[in-house]
LONUKE-263908 format. One line per field, with one value per residue: residue in three letters; y, z, x of N, C-alpha, C in turn. Coordinates in pm, whole numbers, always signed. Layout:
REM residues N
aa: [ALA | ...]
n_py: [Y | ...]
n_pz: [Z | ...]
n_px: [X | ...]
ca_py: [Y | ...]
ca_pz: [Z | ...]
ca_px: [X | ...]
c_py: [Y | ...]
c_pz: [Z | ...]
c_px: [X | ...]
//
This chain:
REM residues 190
aa: [MET | THR | SER | VAL | PRO | SER | ARG | PRO | LEU | ARG | ALA | ASP | ALA | ARG | ARG | ASN | ARG | GLU | ALA | ILE | LEU | ALA | SER | ALA | ALA | GLU | LEU | PHE | GLY | GLN | ARG | GLY | ASP | ASP | ALA | GLN | ILE | GLU | GLU | ILE | ALA | VAL | HIS | ALA | GLY | LEU | GLY | VAL | GLY | THR | VAL | TYR | ARG | HIS | PHE | THR | ASP | LYS | GLN | ALA | LEU | VAL | ALA | ALA | ILE | VAL | GLY | ARG | ARG | PHE | GLU | ALA | ALA | THR | GLU | LEU | ALA | LEU | ALA | ALA | GLU | GLN | LEU | ALA | ASP | PRO | GLY | GLU | ALA | PHE | ASP | ARG | LEU | LEU | PHE | GLY | TYR | LEU | GLU | SER | VAL | ALA | GLY | ASP | SER | ALA | PHE | ARG | ARG | ALA | LEU | LEU | GLY | PRO | ASP | GLU | PRO | ARG | TRP | GLU | ALA | ILE | ALA | GLU | GLN | LYS | SER | ALA | PHE | ARG | GLU | VAL | VAL | GLY | ARG | ILE | VAL | ALA | ARG | ALA | VAL | ASP | ALA | SER | LEU | LEU | ARG | PRO | ASP | PHE | ASP | ALA | GLU | ASP | PHE | VAL | LEU | VAL | THR | ARG | GLY | ALA | MET | ALA | ASN | MET | PRO | ASP | ASP | VAL | ALA | TRP | ARG | ARG | HIS | VAL | ALA | LEU | GLN | LEU | GLU | GLY | ILE | ARG | ILE | ALA | GLY | PRO | GLU | ARG]
n_py: [-7100 | -7211 | -7501 | -7459 | -7653 | -7781 | -7799 | -7827 | -7916 | -8255 | -8349 | -8485 | -8369 | -8073 | -8102 | -8171 | -7949 | -7732 | -7808 | -7855 | -7576 | -7443 | -7584 | -7461 | -7188 | -7183 | -7246 | -7080 | -6897 | -6936 | -6908 | -6831 | -6840 | -7041 | -7262 | -7599 | -7793 | -8059 | -8049 | -7926 | -8111 | -8287 | -8184 | -8137 | -8372 | -8518 | -8669 | -8573 | -8590 | -8506 | -8249 | -8156 | -8198 | -8006 | -7783 | -7654 | -7529 | -7398 | -7119 | -7089 | -7163 | -6982 | -6784 | -6832 | -6869 | -6585 | -6489 | -6625 | -6394 | -6178 | -6226 | -6253 | -5959 | -5793 | -5855 | -5745 | -5461 | -5396 | -5481 | -5242 | -5072 | -4957 | -4792 | -4494 | -4257 | -4129 | -4114 | -4303 | -4494 | -4509 | -4561 | -4796 | -4996 | -4921 | -5026 | -5210 | -5440 | -5395 | -5544 | -5795 | -5899 | -5872 | -6105 | -6261 | -6395 | -6528 | -6413 | -6117 | -6153 | -6282 | -6036 | -5829 | -5971 | -6024 | -6113 | -6099 | -6236 | -6469 | -6251 | -6292 | -6531 | -6407 | -6182 | -6104 | -6143 | -5926 | -5729 | -5671 | -5619 | -5397 | -5187 | -5141 | -5041 | -4810 | -4686 | -4621 | -4488 | -4241 | -4155 | -4072 | -3858 | -3684 | -3581 | -3438 | -3554 | -3657 | -3583 | -3440 | -3531 | -3825 | -4122 | -4476 | -4659 | -4511 | -4537 | -4890 | -4771 | -4707 | -4922 | -5132 | -5003 | -5021 | -5299 | -5398 | -5321 | -5475 | -5830 | -5684 | -5500 | -5250 | -5100 | -5099 | -4978 | -4683 | -4650 | -4637 | -4367 | -4181 | -4144 | -4147 | -3887 | -3732 | -3764 | -3661 | -3448 | -3163 | -2962 | -2768 | -2952 | -3154]
n_pz: [+9154 | +9048 | +9072 | +9263 | +9335 | +9600 | +9517 | +9287 | +8944 | +8789 | +8513 | +8298 | +8435 | +8364 | +8108 | +8042 | +8169 | +7939 | +7744 | +7799 | +7866 | +7653 | +7449 | +7564 | +7516 | +7266 | +7181 | +7361 | +7267 | +7011 | +7058 | +7312 | +7595 | +7530 | +7487 | +7614 | +7883 | +7854 | +7596 | +7558 | +7697 | +7540 | +7257 | +7358 | +7393 | +7674 | +7948 | +8107 | +8369 | +8408 | +8313 | +8490 | +8741 | +8746 | +8737 | +8870 | +8757 | +8520 | +8519 | +8651 | +8497 | +8291 | +8438 | +8473 | +8211 | +8179 | +8378 | +8311 | +8063 | +8171 | +8312 | +8064 | +8007 | +8207 | +8192 | +7934 | +8039 | +8168 | +8051 | +7856 | +8093 | +8137 | +7971 | +7860 | +7728 | +7857 | +7712 | +7520 | +7676 | +7722 | +7467 | +7392 | +7557 | +7546 | +7291 | +7263 | +7406 | +7324 | +7068 | +7158 | +7257 | +7062 | +6884 | +7036 | +7189 | +7328 | +7610 | +7529 | +7516 | +7751 | +7921 | +7777 | +7769 | +7947 | +8219 | +8432 | +8499 | +8788 | +8957 | +9213 | +9174 | +9030 | +9107 | +9204 | +8946 | +8791 | +9019 | +8975 | +8724 | +8700 | +8879 | +8734 | +8505 | +8624 | +8732 | +8463 | +8280 | +8524 | +8493 | +8228 | +8241 | +8425 | +8238 | +8092 | +7919 | +7873 | +7952 | +8301 | +8416 | +8367 | +8415 | +8524 | +8522 | +8320 | +8155 | +8084 | +8010 | +7793 | +7649 | +7707 | +7521 | +7260 | +7197 | +7186 | +6907 | +6734 | +6600 | +6372 | +6278 | +6148 | +6249 | +6570 | +6547 | +6455 | +6610 | +6873 | +6786 | +6787 | +7043 | +7157 | +7024 | +7213 | +7487 | +7445 | +7522 | +7341 | +7230 | +7055 | +6946 | +6865]
n_px: [+8659 | +9064 | +9208 | +9473 | +9737 | +9934 | +10197 | +10428 | +10266 | +10299 | +10445 | +10293 | +10037 | +10071 | +10069 | +9803 | +9682 | +9714 | +9633 | +9414 | +9369 | +9376 | +9161 | +8954 | +9003 | +8977 | +8746 | +8574 | +8628 | +8564 | +8272 | +8138 | +7991 | +7817 | +7981 | +8059 | +8186 | +8157 | +8243 | +8454 | +8666 | +8636 | +8700 | +9035 | +9102 | +9084 | +8907 | +8614 | +8652 | +8963 | +8884 | +8758 | +8887 | +9131 | +9005 | +8708 | +8465 | +8314 | +8311 | +8543 | +8695 | +8717 | +8785 | +9081 | +9157 | +9143 | +9342 | +9580 | +9646 | +9577 | +9884 | +10051 | +10012 | +10104 | +10373 | +10402 | +10363 | +10570 | +10804 | +10710 | +10729 | +10987 | +11109 | +11252 | +11149 | +10835 | +10615 | +10630 | +10667 | +10418 | +10252 | +10362 | +10308 | +10023 | +9912 | +10065 | +9930 | +9682 | +9709 | +9805 | +9572 | +9381 | +9370 | +9293 | +8951 | +8805 | +8935 | +8843 | +8594 | +8529 | +8595 | +8427 | +8181 | +7817 | +7859 | +8138 | +8440 | +8528 | +8639 | +8823 | +8938 | +9148 | +9250 | +9541 | +9667 | +9521 | +9539 | +9839 | +9891 | +9731 | +9850 | +10132 | +10001 | +9891 | +10123 | +10259 | +10075 | +10086 | +10331 | +10316 | +10080 | +10227 | +10444 | +10342 | +10168 | +9944 | +9630 | +9530 | +9289 | +9333 | +9399 | +9447 | +9162 | +9071 | +9230 | +9127 | +8899 | +8953 | +9057 | +8897 | +8675 | +8841 | +8864 | +8555 | +8544 | +8739 | +8764 | +8852 | +9074 | +9086 | +8932 | +8949 | +9201 | +9160 | +8951 | +9103 | +9309 | +9129 | +9038 | +9282 | +9347 | +9151 | +9308 | +9518 | +9754 | +9784 | +10053 | +10337 | +10562 | +10344]
ca_py: [-7069 | -7279 | -7552 | -7437 | -7749 | -7753 | -7910 | -7832 | -8032 | -8341 | -8269 | -8561 | -8274 | -7957 | -8117 | -8203 | -7878 | -7660 | -7864 | -7763 | -7408 | -7375 | -7633 | -7380 | -7086 | -7178 | -7301 | -6973 | -6766 | -6923 | -6943 | -6810 | -6960 | -7151 | -7400 | -7650 | -7821 | -8219 | -7996 | -7887 | -8187 | -8388 | -8097 | -8166 | -8520 | -8581 | -8710 | -8485 | -8576 | -8454 | -8107 | -8087 | -8258 | -7873 | -7651 | -7651 | -7546 | -7323 | -7042 | -7105 | -7195 | -6863 | -6667 | -6886 | -6726 | -6433 | -6428 | -6601 | -6290 | -6083 | -6257 | -6160 | -5808 | -5759 | -5895 | -5650 | -5346 | -5383 | -5421 | -5042 | -4912 | -4980 | -4755 | -4366 | -4143 | -4157 | -4120 | -4400 | -4612 | -4512 | -4603 | -4903 | -5084 | -4941 | -5073 | -5388 | -5494 | -5391 | -5593 | -5927 | -5990 | -5907 | -6244 | -6325 | -6339 | -6593 | -6314 | -6021 | -6220 | -6230 | -5946 | -5743 | -5991 | -6009 | -6201 | -6077 | -6335 | -6454 | -6186 | -6354 | -6613 | -6366 | -6062 | -6126 | -6095 | -5844 | -5600 | -5654 | -5488 | -5244 | -5098 | -5097 | -4952 | -4665 | -4582 | -4578 | -4343 | -4122 | -4038 | -3952 | -3786 | -3600 | -3523 | -3321 | -3584 | -3663 | -3543 | -3408 | -3621 | -3923 | -4241 | -4604 | -4661 | -4469 | -4692 | -4946 | -4773 | -4668 | -5029 | -5192 | -5025 | -5051 | -5460 | -5408 | -5304 | -5634 | -5869 | -5571 | -5450 | -5102 | -4981 | -5074 | -4878 | -4598 | -4636 | -4625 | -4280 | -4106 | -4179 | -4042 | -3699 | -3639 | -3721 | -3569 | -3261 | -3080 | -2946 | -2725 | -3029 | -3261]
ca_pz: [+9131 | +8970 | +9202 | +9337 | +9383 | +9745 | +9504 | +9148 | +8866 | +8682 | +8369 | +8234 | +8422 | +8335 | +7982 | +8044 | +8207 | +7956 | +7638 | +7890 | +7859 | +7509 | +7428 | +7633 | +7442 | +7112 | +7165 | +7463 | +7148 | +6918 | +7115 | +7407 | +7714 | +7498 | +7498 | +7771 | +7953 | +7804 | +7413 | +7587 | +7721 | +7389 | +7185 | +7455 | +7398 | +7789 | +7977 | +8148 | +8511 | +8407 | +8315 | +8690 | +8868 | +8689 | +8739 | +8965 | +8711 | +8332 | +8534 | +8698 | +8293 | +8189 | +8496 | +8436 | +8071 | +8166 | +8452 | +8194 | +7955 | +8242 | +8356 | +7966 | +7977 | +8321 | +8172 | +7862 | +8039 | +8317 | +7958 | +7842 | +8222 | +8174 | +7839 | +7945 | +7710 | +7900 | +7558 | +7429 | +7744 | +7689 | +7371 | +7369 | +7663 | +7487 | +7172 | +7323 | +7516 | +7225 | +6950 | +7180 | +7259 | +6926 | +6856 | +7192 | +7147 | +7432 | +7633 | +7456 | +7554 | +7926 | +7949 | +7785 | +7840 | +8063 | +8339 | +8449 | +8527 | +8921 | +8966 | +9299 | +9158 | +8997 | +9154 | +9199 | +8817 | +8757 | +9008 | +8914 | +8571 | +8714 | +8925 | +8654 | +8416 | +8709 | +8711 | +8346 | +8305 | +8623 | +8425 | +8112 | +8320 | +8518 | +8202 | +8066 | +7752 | +7886 | +8037 | +8411 | +8517 | +8251 | +8504 | +8492 | +8492 | +8212 | +7986 | +8087 | +7912 | +7624 | +7572 | +7610 | +7358 | +7106 | +7203 | +7108 | +6789 | +6700 | +6529 | +6270 | +6267 | +6101 | +6364 | +6648 | +6591 | +6424 | +6781 | +6948 | +6742 | +6835 | +7221 | +7190 | +7026 | +7295 | +7607 | +7485 | +7537 | +7230 | +7254 | +6964 | +6869 | +6889]
ca_px: [+8818 | +9098 | +9252 | +9591 | +9822 | +10052 | +10304 | +10392 | +10249 | +10388 | +10490 | +10123 | +9922 | +10072 | +10029 | +9625 | +9624 | +9742 | +9586 | +9208 | +9296 | +9375 | +9050 | +8871 | +9012 | +8962 | +8558 | +8470 | +8663 | +8423 | +8113 | +8094 | +7937 | +7777 | +8070 | +8037 | +8296 | +8223 | +8299 | +8675 | +8738 | +8650 | +8837 | +9144 | +9108 | +9065 | +8793 | +8579 | +8685 | +9011 | +8891 | +8721 | +9043 | +9173 | +8909 | +8613 | +8373 | +8339 | +8404 | +8711 | +8797 | +8760 | +8872 | +9244 | +9203 | +9146 | +9456 | +9716 | +9609 | +9684 | +10050 | +10109 | +10009 | +10198 | +10515 | +10455 | +10344 | +10661 | +10851 | +10720 | +10795 | +11141 | +11132 | +11282 | +11040 | +10713 | +10508 | +10685 | +10616 | +10219 | +10192 | +10391 | +10176 | +9848 | +9943 | +10104 | +9828 | +9536 | +9775 | +9787 | +9397 | +9358 | +9369 | +9194 | +8857 | +8739 | +8952 | +8779 | +8435 | +8553 | +8570 | +8318 | +8014 | +7754 | +7884 | +8272 | +8490 | +8535 | +8787 | +8858 | +9036 | +9294 | +9299 | +9655 | +9752 | +9444 | +9591 | +9937 | +9838 | +9650 | +9902 | +10234 | +9931 | +9906 | +10265 | +10288 | +10027 | +10145 | +10406 | +10278 | +10026 | +10297 | +10542 | +10224 | +10181 | +9787 | +9541 | +9539 | +9237 | +9363 | +9410 | +9452 | +9029 | +9045 | +9325 | +9088 | +8783 | +9002 | +9113 | +8780 | +8612 | +8904 | +8821 | +8483 | +8549 | +8816 | +8895 | +8872 | +9168 | +9105 | +8835 | +9005 | +9310 | +9102 | +8912 | +9223 | +9342 | +9022 | +9082 | +9411 | +9329 | +9068 | +9370 | +9664 | +9747 | +9878 | +10206 | +10392 | +10577 | +10285]
c_py: [-7184 | -7358 | -7495 | -7557 | -7714 | -7800 | -7880 | -7961 | -8141 | -8319 | -8321 | -8443 | -8129 | -8006 | -8105 | -8015 | -7753 | -7716 | -7844 | -7620 | -7369 | -7445 | -7521 | -7250 | -7057 | -7191 | -7193 | -6853 | -6760 | -6891 | -6874 | -6881 | -7109 | -7315 | -7461 | -7738 | -8026 | -8144 | -8030 | -7947 | -8298 | -8377 | -8144 | -8307 | -8590 | -8626 | -8576 | -8443 | -8505 | -8310 | -8036 | -8148 | -8086 | -7781 | -7674 | -7639 | -7440 | -7160 | -6975 | -7141 | -7088 | -6756 | -6751 | -6871 | -6617 | -6370 | -6484 | -6465 | -6193 | -6085 | -6194 | -6019 | -5713 | -5751 | -5766 | -5492 | -5329 | -5378 | -5192 | -4994 | -4908 | -4856 | -4590 | -4256 | -4175 | -4161 | -4258 | -4517 | -4626 | -4577 | -4736 | -5064 | -5093 | -5009 | -5219 | -5458 | -5517 | -5538 | -5792 | -6000 | -5947 | -6036 | -6360 | -6325 | -6362 | -6429 | -6195 | -6095 | -6191 | -6129 | -5836 | -5811 | -5966 | -5978 | -6171 | -6229 | -6356 | -6431 | -6207 | -6408 | -6601 | -6222 | -6029 | -6071 | -5984 | -5693 | -5582 | -5580 | -5370 | -5129 | -5087 | -4988 | -4828 | -4582 | -4562 | -4478 | -4220 | -4063 | -3990 | -3881 | -3584 | -3525 | -3430 | -3377 | -3634 | -3587 | -3548 | -3527 | -3775 | -4062 | -4362 | -4695 | -4626 | -4533 | -4783 | -4887 | -4769 | -4855 | -5101 | -5191 | -4978 | -5262 | -5492 | -5361 | -5407 | -5750 | -5731 | -5452 | -5260 | -5040 | -5005 | -4992 | -4732 | -4569 | -4515 | -4428 | -4134 | -4059 | -4061 | -3905 | -3642 | -3654 | -3730 | -3465 | -3204 | -3000 | -2912 | -2830 | -3205 | -3261]
c_pz: [+9121 | +9092 | +9188 | +9377 | +9475 | +9645 | +9375 | +9072 | +8779 | +8525 | +8301 | +8240 | +8389 | +8175 | +7946 | +8022 | +8093 | +7787 | +7736 | +7831 | +7706 | +7442 | +7440 | +7584 | +7323 | +7153 | +7260 | +7312 | +7019 | +6977 | +7271 | +7499 | +7693 | +7488 | +7680 | +7816 | +7877 | +7656 | +7463 | +7567 | +7628 | +7284 | +7267 | +7439 | +7541 | +7791 | +8111 | +8306 | +8499 | +8449 | +8486 | +8793 | +8886 | +8815 | +8764 | +8868 | +8556 | +8421 | +8575 | +8579 | +8252 | +8326 | +8504 | +8274 | +8084 | +8265 | +8346 | +8134 | +8020 | +8290 | +8227 | +7967 | +8089 | +8253 | +8035 | +7864 | +8137 | +8183 | +7879 | +7957 | +8198 | +8027 | +7923 | +7908 | +7741 | +7779 | +7492 | +7520 | +7734 | +7581 | +7350 | +7477 | +7590 | +7407 | +7190 | +7349 | +7404 | +7175 | +7005 | +7229 | +7179 | +6846 | +6978 | +7184 | +7260 | +7564 | +7669 | +7549 | +7663 | +7951 | +7896 | +7756 | +7869 | +8180 | +8351 | +8520 | +8660 | +8940 | +9092 | +9288 | +9073 | +9014 | +9187 | +9092 | +8799 | +8854 | +9010 | +8768 | +8630 | +8773 | +8836 | +8529 | +8491 | +8700 | +8589 | +8265 | +8422 | +8478 | +8327 | +8130 | +8402 | +8401 | +8067 | +7923 | +7741 | +8001 | +8191 | +8462 | +8426 | +8406 | +8437 | +8451 | +8378 | +8087 | +7985 | +7975 | +7767 | +7512 | +7553 | +7524 | +7263 | +7115 | +7150 | +6961 | +6718 | +6694 | +6411 | +6275 | +6266 | +6239 | +6467 | +6685 | +6516 | +6571 | +6860 | +6932 | +6768 | +6952 | +7210 | +7146 | +7188 | +7473 | +7586 | +7477 | +7424 | +7277 | +7087 | +6868 | +6793 | +6752]
c_px: [+8925 | +9147 | +9385 | +9671 | +9921 | +10209 | +10325 | +10323 | +10306 | +10351 | +10309 | +10058 | +9924 | +10032 | +9841 | +9618 | +9620 | +9635 | +9437 | +9214 | +9337 | +9251 | +8941 | +8887 | +8932 | +8809 | +8488 | +8547 | +8546 | +8284 | +8073 | +8038 | +7839 | +7793 | +8060 | +8188 | +8291 | +8281 | +8456 | +8742 | +8741 | +8755 | +8956 | +9220 | +9126 | +8941 | +8741 | +8641 | +8848 | +9052 | +8879 | +8781 | +9086 | +9101 | +8737 | +8479 | +8403 | +8386 | +8511 | +8828 | +8810 | +8835 | +9040 | +9297 | +9214 | +9333 | +9546 | +9772 | +9689 | +9804 | +10127 | +10118 | +10094 | +10335 | +10515 | +10458 | +10509 | +10814 | +10889 | +10767 | +10919 | +11203 | +11167 | +11158 | +10861 | +10577 | +10508 | +10616 | +10418 | +10192 | +10224 | +10289 | +10039 | +9833 | +9973 | +9995 | +9700 | +9544 | +9778 | +9669 | +9330 | +9324 | +9294 | +9072 | +8812 | +8846 | +8853 | +8598 | +8422 | +8509 | +8451 | +8171 | +7964 | +7806 | +8042 | +8245 | +8534 | +8715 | +8865 | +8979 | +9164 | +9320 | +9479 | +9734 | +9646 | +9549 | +9769 | +9999 | +9835 | +9796 | +10110 | +10177 | +9929 | +10002 | +10327 | +10182 | +10018 | +10192 | +10442 | +10148 | +10159 | +10396 | +10423 | +10151 | +10062 | +9772 | +9573 | +9437 | +9265 | +9403 | +9392 | +9337 | +9052 | +9143 | +9237 | +8927 | +8830 | +9023 | +9027 | +8713 | +8663 | +8844 | +8705 | +8501 | +8681 | +8670 | +8909 | +8992 | +9196 | +9050 | +8887 | +9103 | +9258 | +8997 | +8984 | +9293 | +9226 | +9052 | +9237 | +9390 | +9255 | +9203 | +9482 | +9672 | +9866 | +9980 | +10226 | +10480 | +10495 | +10143]
//
């Protein structure tokens, strides 16, 4: 788990933490689990001990990267939820989330890889995102825009399928278009 300070981090400690996370995201994105803590420290211009003061191990570092992405995704989802049109809110959430992760190969590798991040370390971030996704999906279902059996778990399936086709912009967008044809309810104007 990440170390959670009982008081706010000093400015230099915050800078170090940010440098560690940026370096880790880049190296994990390039090489996955083959990236080592020692390499991350060197890449960040810090000592190994500094990395370990912030993160107990590599999995804690991956969890922090994933947690940050979920926090950003929750902000995006909350903004989408404010849209009056349930279909527009769903599309904004779906495409906004996917576009935000298209450039984040560390996040995609963590979600799609054989080992899931330590979800207990980021349970709050993951849960907050899922709650908003659930509300947006429910609104779209209630408005008869999506199949009645579509739920937040299905949203995860669609997005993971799209992520598996990234970073090719055409492939993931085509994947999503095909998926949407299967989950949207056809109407006279659609």
